[in-house]
N, C-alpha and C positions, 0 to 999 in steps of 0.2 A: 568609819572607825568600828562600827558594829560588825562589818564583814570580816575585818581582820581577826577579830576574836573568834568567829566561827571557823575560819580556815586554819587558825593556829593550832598546832598539835599540843595536847596537854603535856605539861612538864611532870615527869615522874620522879619520885625520890629513888635513891639507890635501893631502898628496901622494897618499894613497889616493883622496880625493874627486876629485882631478884625473885620476887614472887611470880611475876609474869614468866620469867625464864624457867622456874621450877614447874609451873603449870604447863608450859609449852613442852618441856621435857617429858612430863607425865603423859601428855597426849601422844607424843612420838612413841613412847613405850607401849601405850595402849594400842595404838595403830599397828605396831609391829606384832604384838600378840594376836590381834585380830586377823592380820594378814596370814600369820602362821596357821591359825585355826581354820581360816578359809581354805587354804591350800590343802591342809590335812583332810578337811571335810570333803572337798571335791575328789581327792584321791581315794579316800575311803569309800565314798558312795559309788563312784564309777567303777573302781576295781571290785568292790563287793557285788554290785549288780552284774558285772561281767562274769565274775566267778560263779555266782548263784545260777544265773541263767545258763551258763555253759554246763555246769554240773547237773542241774536238775531238768535240763531241757527234755530228756526222754521221759522223765517222771511227770512233768507238767503236760507236755504234748508229745506223745510218741512220734518219732521221726517218720514212721511209715504212714501216719495219719495226718501229718501236718500239711497245712495249706498256706500259701503266701509266705514261704520261708524267706523270701527276699526281705521281708519287713524286719525280721529278727537279725538278718545279716547286716542290714543298714543300722539297726540299733547297736549291734556289737561294734561295728565300724566307728560309729559316733562315740561310743564309750572309750574305745582305744584312742581316738583322736583327742578326747577330753584329757586322758592321761598324758598324751604327748604334749599338748598345749600347756597343760599345768606344769609339766617338767620344764619346758622352755621358760615359762613365767618364773618359776623358782630360780632357774639359772640366771635369767635377766635381773632378777631382784638381787641376787648375790653379786653380780657384776656391777650393778648400780651402786651398791654399798661400797665396793672397792673404789669405784670412780669418785664417789662422794668424799671418801677419805682422802684420796689424792688431791681433789679440788680444794678441800679444806686446807691441806698443806700448802697449796698454791696461793690461797687467800692469805694465809699467815706470812707467806714470803712475798706478798704483794705482786704475784704474777697474774692473778685474775681478780676481778672485783666480785663482791657479794652478789650483785645483780646478774652477772654472767653465770655464777654458780646456781642461782635460783632458776634461771632459764634452762640450764642443762638438766638440773634435777627434775624440773617440771616436765620436760620432754621425756626423760626416762620413766618417770612415774606414769605418764600418759600411756606409754607403750605397755608397761606392766599392767595397768588398769584395763587396757583393751584386751590383753591376753587373758586376764581373769574373767572379763565379760564373755569372751569367746568360750572359755572353759565352762562357764555356767550355762550358756546357751546350748553348747554341744551336749552337755550332760542332760539337760531337760528334754531336748529333742530326742536324744538316744533313749531315755527312759520312756518317753511317749511312744516311740516305735516298739519297744519291747512290750510295754503294757498293751498296746494295740494288737500286737501279734498274739500274745497270750489270750486276750479277750476273744479275738476272732476264732482262734483254734479251740478254746474251751467251748465256745458256742457251737462250733462245727462238730466237736466231739460229742456233745450232748445230742445234737440233731442226728448224727450218725448212729449213736447208741439207741435213740428212740426208734429209728427206722429199722435197725437190726432187731430190736425187741418186738416190734409189730410183725415183721416178717417171720420171726421164730414162732410167735403166737399163732399166726395164720397157718403155718406149716404143721404145727402141732395139732391144731383143730382138724386139718385136712387128713392127716395120717391117723388120727383117733376115730374118725368117722367110719 
């Protein structure tokens, strides 16, 4: 008899059920806003980094003095891939919403069950989540490549500048003697 009480679902009043539904709805709204902000942030960061490094490449590291240019090319490629994957994720999210609306209509017409709806939406959400994870990874790796490139080339530029300064000093001393 004690086991039956543990396994039995609690009975909710209609007011409690209404409260749970409102809370559930507020979580969906919060998740939707969070997803929108995530997609905007990924787009803003990757396009901003791409634009900045393309615009200021010559000012940061003059092209004629740059070494390991393949590193920044990989970084740029990853940032473009980030934008593309994020675009696909946004499209999939929109299509998922359309499908969910259609499936809710089918539930109301008794064409599918709620459990089938949950399975389908879970699968769609998993795909979108994987695309978002891929966007994040591509962005982080792309930024890593760009930062690595800039660091290597700034260090190389300083070393080259020091060697040039030493050679100039030596030549000045020789010509002055």
